[in-house]
N, C-alpha and C positions, 0 to 999 in steps of 0.2 A: 313620717318616719322612714319611708322608702327613699325619699329624696335625700334625707340626711345620711342614710347608710351608703348611698351612692357617692356622696361627697367625701365620706370617710374613706371608702375603698379606692375611689378613683383619683382622689386629690391628697388628702391628709396622709394616708398610709404610704403613698408613693413618694412623697416629698419630705415628710418629717424625718429628721435624723435623731433617733433615740438610742442611747448606749448605756449599758450597765457596766461600769468600771469596777466598782466595789459593791458586793451584795449587801454590805452594811451601811452604805451611804446612798443618798438619792441618785437616781439615774440622771444622765446628762443629755440635754436636748440642744443640738447645735444648729438646727434649722426648723423654722416654723413657717409653713407656706401661708402667704396672704390669701384670705383675710382671717385665717385662724389665729387664735390667741392661746398662749400657754397659761393655764391657771395654776399649775403646781406640779411638783415631782415628788414621788415616793421612792422607796427602795426597789420597787418592782416595776413601776409604770409612771407615765406622764399623763396629765389630764389637760384636755383642750376644750375650747368652745368655739362656735361659729356665730358671727353676728346675726345671721338669719334664724338661728335656733338657740336663742339666749337661755331658754328654759332647760337646756340639756348640757350635760358634761360628757365628754368622750374620754374614756380611760384606756390608753393603749399600753400594753405590756411590752417592755423592752425585749429584744431578741434574746432567747436563751433563758428568760426568767419565767419560771412556772407559777401557777397559782390562779389562773383565770377561772378554771372550772370550779375551784374551791370557793373563790369569791362569789361567783354566780350562785352557788348553792347557799352561801350565807344570806344573800339578798332574798332568795326564795324563802328561806326559813324566817327571816325577819318580817316579811310582808310589809304592812303599812305602819309606820310609826313616825311621829313628828320630828324626832331627832336624827332620823336616818333618811338617806336617799332611797328611791326606788330604782330598780333595774328594769329597763324597757326592752333591751335588745342585747343578745349575746353573740358576738362574732368570734372568729377564730383566734384573734389576738386583741380584741377590744370589747368594751362594754359601753352601752349608752345608759346614762344615769340621770336622775334629777340633778340639776345644778343647785347645790346648796349655797346660799349667800351668807357672807359673814367674814370675819377675820380670825385666823387661827390664834390660839392662845400665845403661841410663839411670836407672831407678828404683832399681837396686841401689846405684849411686853416691849417689843422693839419700837413700837410707835407711840407708846404711852397711852393706850386705850384700856379702860378699866375692864378687868375680868370680874364679872359679878359673882357673888355667892350663889345667886339663882342659877347661873350657868353651870356651876359646879354641881349643884343639886340635880339639874337636868341631866347631866352626864351620868351621875349615879343611877338615876331612875332608868335611863336608857340602857345602861349596862345590866341592871337587874332584869329588864325586859328581855334582853338578848339571852341571858342565862335561862329565863323561863321558856325560851324557844329551843333549848337544847344546845346553845352555843357557849363558847368559852372565851370571853373577851381577852384579847392579847394585843400588845403593842399600842396601847392607848396612851398617848403622850401629847405634849404641847403643840406639835405640828400636825396632829391627826384629829384635833377637836377645835371647834370654832365657837365664837360668840356672835350672835346677831340680835340686835335690839335687847341685849341683856340676857338672852336665852342661849343655852348650850346645844351644840350639834356635834355629831360624830361623823367625820368625813371619810374615814378609812376603816373598813371592816375585813380587809383581805386575810387577816390572820385569826379570825374568830373561830375557825375549826381546830386550831391547835389545842392540844390537851394539857401541855405543861403550864405550870403556874407562871403568872406574869404580874409583877408588883409595880409596874410603871405608873399606873394611874394613882394607886395608893401613895406612892412616893411623891408624885406631883402634889397630891392633896396635902400631904404633910408640909411640903414647902410652901404651899399656898397659905395655909392657916398659921404657920409659924413665922414666915418671913413676909410673904407678899401682902396678905391682908392687913397686918399691923402697920406696914409702911403706906400701903395704898389708901388706908382710911384717913391719912393725913396729907399725902403727897403722891400724885401720879406723875411720873416722868419717863421719858423714853430710856430704855436700857440699851446700851451699845451692842450691836450684833456681835462684835468680837468677844464681849463678856458672855453673851448668851451661848455662843459656840464653845467657849472655854468650859462653861458649866456643863453643856451637853456632852462634850467629849470626856470630861472628867467623870461624869455619871456613868457613861458607857464603859469606861475603863474600870471603874469600881465594880460595876455589875459583873464584868468578865472575871475579875479577881475573886469575887465572892463565891 
């Protein structure tokens, strides 16, 4: 772990270019130093991995984006659970986490990979577990949950300390059972990203108006 933290502070942090342009959209990464690899981006941070430390994911918060301390507290409260990563190290602007393997629900739809009903149930169970630990799941949507070998995982818990209600997961489940499952039971096909983005932005617009 000491060597990995050195690589992060002496290499990744110095050379990676991470920018938050719109707090409601994923951060932008314009440079990834070799041999690091970008795993994904959220609204607050970008996630990287190093080939010599494949079991870990490094989450770096964009400059000016708050929430690292809150996310670290969430991981502390969650402890060990198969649907969540563990947090191994807390830096000033980064976290070292388990690297969860799988494909996000969003990318599953884009690539034509089946989102199993078991994965949906796994997410429900994991969210109930989080509530039992005093947390309030928030911002759980298709880009923040994954399927791996048919099982569900939650990859972003940064907003689990928020107290306001969030219906994103319940809204996704409604769409899953009313639209996705009836079609997927007969035919699995890739959904164009342009269509997925149109649906995502229309949903965000509708939530703002409601």
